[in-house]
C-alpha positions, 0 to 999 in steps of 0.5 A: 510510417515504414513497414517493419520486417516486411521486405520479402513481402514488399519483394514479392509485391514489387515482382507481381507489379513488374510481371503485370507492367510485363504484359502478364496478369497477376492475383495476389491474395494477402491474408493474415490475422487481424491487425497484422498489416494486411492493409498497410502492405495493400496500400504500399502496393497501390502507392508504388504502383501509382508511382510506376504509372499504373491505374489504381482502383480501390474498394474495401469489403466491411460486414456492414455492406456485405449484403450490399449488391455489387457494392464493391465493384461500385467502388472500383468503378467509382475510382475511374472517370465517367465512362471508363468502366460501364455502368452496372445494369441488370437486376441485382441479385441475379448474375448478369454474364453480359455485364461481367464481360463488358466489365472485363473488357473495359478493364482490358482496354484500361490496361493497354493504355497503363497496367491496372492494380484492383486492390480489394481489401478485407475480400472476406467481406465482399458481396457475393455478385462482386466476387462474381465480376472478380472471378471473372476478370481473373479467368478472362484476362490472364495476358492483359496488364492486370493485377488483382491484390486481395486481402483476407483475414485468415480466420475469416473466409468469404461465405463463398467457397467457390470464389477462394477455390478458383482464385486458387487454380489460376496459374497466376495466383500467388498467396502472401502470409503476414505473421505477427512481428518477432522480438527483434522487429518490435525492438526496431519499431520501438526504435524508429518511434520513441529512440533506442534507449526507449526500445532497450526499456520497453520493447520486451514488454510491448513485444509481450503485451501485443504479441507483435500484432502490428496494429496493437504495438503501433498504438501502444507506442503512440499512446506512450509517446503522446501520454508517457504512461507505463500502462495504457489508459481505459479508452486509449490508443491501445484500448481502441486498437484492440476494439478495432481488431475485435470489430473487424473480426465480426460480431461473433468474435466479439461476443466471444471475446467478452465471454472470455473476458468475463471468465478471466482465469476460468476461460477455456474454449470448453466454458466458453462454449457452454456460455455461448450455447455453441459448437465447441468447434465454432468457439475454437475458430474464434479462439485461434483468430483472436490468439492468431491476432496477438489478442489471446495467449490460449484462451486468456488475454495476453494483456490485462489492459486488452481485457479491461478494454473489452469489459468496459465496452461491454454492456453493463447489464449484459457483463452482470449476467454474464459474470452470474452465468460464469459463476453459476458454471465455475460451482457446477464445475467444481473450480476453487471457491475463490475463483467462483467468488471472483464472478459473484464479486463481479455480478455483485450477486448474493441471490444464488442459493450456495454463494454466502458458503462459497464466499466464506470459503473464498475468504478464508482460502484468500486469507491463506494465500495472503490476498487480504483485500480480496478476502474482504471483498468476499466477506463483505458482499457476504455480509450484505446478503441474507446471512443470518445474524450468527454468520454475520458476526463471524464475517464482521469478526473476520473483517476487523482482523483483515481491515486493520491492514488498510484502516484501523477505523474500519476494523473498530467499527466491524466490531459493533455488529458482534458486540451488539449481539453480545449485548443481546445475548444472540452471540454465539459462544463459539465467536466469543473468543475471537472477539475478545482477542480482537478487541484487546488488540485494538486496546479496547480493554473494557469491551474485551473484558465484557466478552471474557466475562460472558465466556467465564459465565458460559465455561468458567474453564474456558476464561484462560484459554479465551486470552491465549495467543491461539498457540494450541490452536488446531494446526489445520487452522493455520495459513497454508495448512488446510486453507482456514482463516489465521486468527490475527493473534496467532503470531504470539505463540512464538512470542514470551508470555509477558504479565504485569507485576501485580499492582500495589496498594499504598503500603505496599500490600499486592492486589490480586490479579485475576488469572486471565485478562484482556490486557495481556497484549499491552504487558511488559517484562520486569526491567533489568539493570543489565539490559536483558528486559528486551532481550526476548522482544529483540529475539521475536522481532529479528525473525518476524515478518509482518502479516495479519498474523504477527502485526499485533505482537510486533507491536507489543514487542517494539513498545516493550523495547521502548518502555524498558530499554528506551527509544534508541533501541526501539525507534529502528524497528519502527522504521523497519516495520513502516517500511514493511507496511509500505512494501506490503501495501498496508496503509493501516499498518504503517498508520499503526507503526507510524504512530507508534514511532511518533510515541518514541519520539516523545519519549525520546524528547523530540517534540517536533519529530513526534509532533511531525510523525503523529500528523503523518500517521493521521493522514494515512487515516481515511478519516482522521477522527471517530476511532480509538486508534485515531483518538490515540494519535491525537493524544501524541499530538496533544502531548507534544504540542503541549510541551512545546507551548503550543496551546491553541494546536493542542486545544483544538486536538482536544475539541475534537469528538471522541469516539465511543468506547475510547473510555474503556481503552488504552488510547483512552488513557493516553488521551487522558493523559494528554489532557492532563498535561494540557490542563496542567500547563494551562493552570487548570489543576483540579482538571488535571488531577482529575483526569490522572486519578481516573487513569490510576484508577482504571490501570488498578482495575485493569491490573496494569499499574505500572509506571513504565507504562504510564506514571500517572502519578506524577502527573497527579502529584504535580497538579497536587503541589499546585494545589497546596496539597504536598502531603498528598503529592509527597504519597503518590511519589512514595508510592511510585518510588517503592514499585518495581519500576522504579529501578528503572532510570526512567522512572526513577529520574522522573519521580525524583524531580517530582520529589525534590520539589517536596524537599528542602533546597540542600536535599533538592539539590541532591535529588535533582542531581541524581534525577539529572543523572538517571535521565541523561541515561535514557534518552529522554531529552525533555524529561532531562530538561525539566530536571535540569531547569529545576536544578539550575533554579535550585543552584541559583537559590543556594547561591551557586549562580556559576554552576547554575548559569552553566546548567541553565545553559546547557537546559536552555540549549537542549530545550531548544533542540527538542522544541520546548520553546516554552520551557527554554523562555522559562530557563533564560527568559528572554533569549532568543538565540543559543546563549554563548560564554561568558565575556572575556571567553571563547565561543562554543566549538562544535562537536567534531572539533570537541571530539578531536581535542579531548581525550576519552577521560577528559570528555568525561570529566569535562562533561560531568563538569558542565552538569554542574558537579563539583570536582569532588562529586566527579571523583566519587563518580568516575573513582579517581582523586579530586587532584586527577580531576583537577589535572584533566580540567586543566588539560581541557581548559588548555585544549579549548582556550579557556580559563574556567568551568564556566566557559566549558562549551555546552556541545559536551553533552553531545559527547555524553550522549555519544558515550552513553548510546 
């Protein structure tokens, strides 16, 4: 391999070789840090000397053979045929002047035939007697053709100071110092080995990682060439090169490297000296040696992979003990709690009397700095310690707030301990408010109410405070202001206080609602026709940054947009915060916003998309089931599968075990709704009725009986109709139409559809036409298809078959789009492809062609005609004359090359969707 950036050094060696060939002995000492290419340069000199006809004798010093008498000299003698150099005689360990003279004389005789180059690599490891022979040779052969080439580590001199001093005094002595490679040289080497493109991408990082140490650099280049990995692997070529450098530095430096690797960010020469119980000067020399080799930058490792290699190499028990001692040293030194905790975590020890308070303080510091995973680790270690119940409840509550970032199920499980203490009467009052807030965040309303009742029992005036969002919390408890723990609902202080409308009993009598409720987080604003219901939510979302403190109110705001303003307003925010969760490396948050996106798609009537997105949310969970959160996602899957007619898939999801506490949660209501819809679809009407009535009882008990949140009366009415209880069904529909939410077109539309089922055909036609109009504006394709299917049926019953066929044709098309295949079969039995135009007519044209051909007025008229409206109805809706309607339709027929209303293409609904977006 070509030497890089060593041209000057090679030139000096060539000059020394030339001088030796001319009859003048020479001594060259090549020094440098470990791994900087001393041996490589010595090998290059030896190769050049052999190529020029010189006799080359080589020896390698090693720490293991340092005590072997005459070990180096025996290696040199072994390089020549027997008898050329004298056999060594005399008693080992004693100087033998006669033997030295004989060796020098024999070397001179050998040099008379051809120049002799003696290369001793790592001479600082040479034994004392061999050094004596080499020094005698240097003194007595000044005019012989002998070149003595020695390499030595600059930070690890030999034990014999006389040897180095005497060499330095020789007039033919020359010193060559090898430095680490600079950036340009690194780039040249990388380009030589990996190509110019790779050099442009990697040279800077490789230079930073290796410090220009040629050995480390070549190892990193080779590992990248073989594996293609961007970072070195444990046990790979780079790691082995680091360990080789440490081995060649000697045991003292290796031990120092282990200590510095354990200290990590706390590493200083002073702390290392205290842990090693060595003089600071000794440690400083070791630090300088490792810094010169490019392994350290100051007292810290230059590259994480180098530190990892050292830690991996260190004996497990020794490493654990070093971390424990480092933790004690750090605690005594007054370093930040987070740094002390890092050592405790590495040692997995809490048996020190101050460990638990330090871990708690560290968790608060780390949370304030946004290091949630490390904070969790501190709390979990503290929780495993001998902490008392009070402390463990605090740790578990904090863990629950943080764990939702990665696993909502784990966040739920963390609250089991505090709840057990609550029920045993052992949970301190100071822990109750945070526990109630977290339970409400997780949707576990009944358990949150249980905590609130305990708060009220202890202090009636504290009930309202237990459900506040933390706006009045001391500023010192906020992140970045004193390092205290941030409550996960603190972000609600920037969010408007939304309250549920008082639930209405049949007859219009409002039921009283408690002043404080654990459902605060789940309430939504009143619907406003002017679209202002979601203004506050969007204002909040535009300024919110995803964090532990804001994830709950962000979810609340997106859900409020979905329920009040529709899926089109909510979906972009789901995408935005899903991406934010991915960037934050928070799979739990990602699962939450992915699941919320599935709810949005389901509300949009995109059954296939909802099923796919809910399945993606499930895949993000470490455990598919077993949590309240997972049950909520499963409910979305069940509803989508049921609506698609995939009853087997829905049944498999329903067969999954249910988590404890689901019944008292919002996710439990979602599960009941999904199960009720499955029972309706599979003709189990009594079971369906029971599920929907249970939802109603629970929502009333919670004070959240809002059809926008969950229209349970619709499901109950459908079951009652199938059971022949029309009067009872009508009571539920009337009750829903009497609520404030009935002003919302979605609630109004689905209510009118059920009211029509209880009406005479003529009234049914009017109600269904209104239902279709309402649902067309809210973006729920599935509910629109249900209304249109019923509308087509009543048109057929009243003898308007042309309009019925047109409505059914469009309903079939929409059902096909949203994945409701069973509903599609009900609308037009036997059709397996998009139904075409009647015989003699033209086929449907595409959306772009329709948009280009028709004026805006013509689109509006044609779209209403596709919906099945009469000319008179169209005129009334658009505030134009019947004559104008007829003129518009005539032009539409001519432009589309059709002759009658029944041939209008189904793609016209897309124009309507665009117009109402």
